[in-house]
C-alpha positions in Angstrom: -23.7 7.9 -13.4 -23.2 6.9 -9.7 -26.1 6.4 -7.4 -25.7 8.6 -4.3 -29.1 8.0 -2.7 -27.8 5.8 0.1 -24.8 8.0 0.9 -25.2 9.7 4.3 -21.7 10.9 5.3 -18.8 12.7 3.7 -16.6 9.6 4.3 -19.1 7.5 2.3 -19.0 10.0 -0.5 -15.2 10.0 -0.6 -15.2 6.2 -0.7 -17.8 6.1 -3.5 -15.8 8.5 -5.5 -12.2 7.5 -4.8 -12.4 3.9 -3.4 -11.7 2.3 0.0 -8.8 3.4 2.2 -5.7 1.6 1.1 -6.7 1.3 -2.6 -4.4 2.9 -5.2 -7.1 5.4 -6.3 -7.8 6.4 -2.7 -4.1 6.7 -1.8 -3.6 9.1 -4.8 -6.7 11.1 -3.8 -5.4 11.4 -0.2 -2.0 12.4 -1.3 -3.4 15.1 -3.5 -5.7 16.3 -0.7 -2.7 16.6 1.7 -0.6 18.5 -0.9 -3.5 20.9 -1.4 -3.8 21.5 2.3 0.0 22.1 2.7 0.0 24.5 -0.4 -2.9 26.5 1.0 -1.2 26.7 4.5 2.0 27.9 2.9 0.3 30.5 0.7 -1.7 31.8 3.7 1.3 32.0 6.0 3.4 33.8 3.3 0.6 36.4 2.7 0.2 36.9 6.4 3.9 37.6 6.7 3.6 40.1 3.9 6.2 38.4 1.8 6.4 37.8 -1.9 7.3 34.3 -3.2 10.7 35.7 -4.1 11.3 37.2 -0.7 10.2 33.9 1.0 12.5 31.9 -1.3 15.4 34.1 -0.5 14.8 33.8 3.3 14.4 30.0 3.0 17.3 29.4 0.7 15.3 28.2 -2.3 14.0 29.5 -5.6 10.8 31.5 -6.3 9.8 28.9 -8.9 9.9 26.2 -6.2 7.7 28.3 -3.8 5.3 28.9 -6.7 5.1 25.1 -7.5 4.4 24.3 -3.9 1.7 27.0 -3.5 0.1 25.6 -6.6 0.2 22.0 -5.4 2.5 21.0 -8.2 5.8 20.3 -6.4 7.1 17.3 -4.5 8.4 18.6 -1.2 10.9 17.0 1.1 10.2 17.4 4.8 13.5 19.1 5.5 12.7 21.7 2.9 9.1 22.3 4.2 10.5 22.8 7.7 13.1 25.2 6.4 10.5 27.2 4.5 8.2 27.6 7.5 10.9 28.0 10.2 13.5 30.1 8.4 11.4 31.7 5.8 8.2 32.4 7.8 9.5 32.2 11.4 6.9 29.5 12.2 7.1 26.2 13.9 5.9 23.1 12.2 4.1 20.1 13.9 3.3 16.8 12.4 0.6 14.3 13.4 0.6 10.7 12.2 -2.7 8.9 12.3 
């Protein structure tokens, strides 16, 4: 069991659990965390637009199963497809920030 008594910040906890920034385990954790965020944003936007997964897929020119995979954080998404889903399917603009 890990010793957490000296951990004082969330960043320290993430490092203790998943490794230092740039390590393979940390990169995988960060990738999964970002996919979770995108999936939750997509799900919330779709529900706010009162669309089913099938309706969104039709508007965005993709399949319901693909929307479902994305919303469950299981799919691997191309940027062009993500933009199309949000812009054509949900009438939303997408912005990206690189840190």
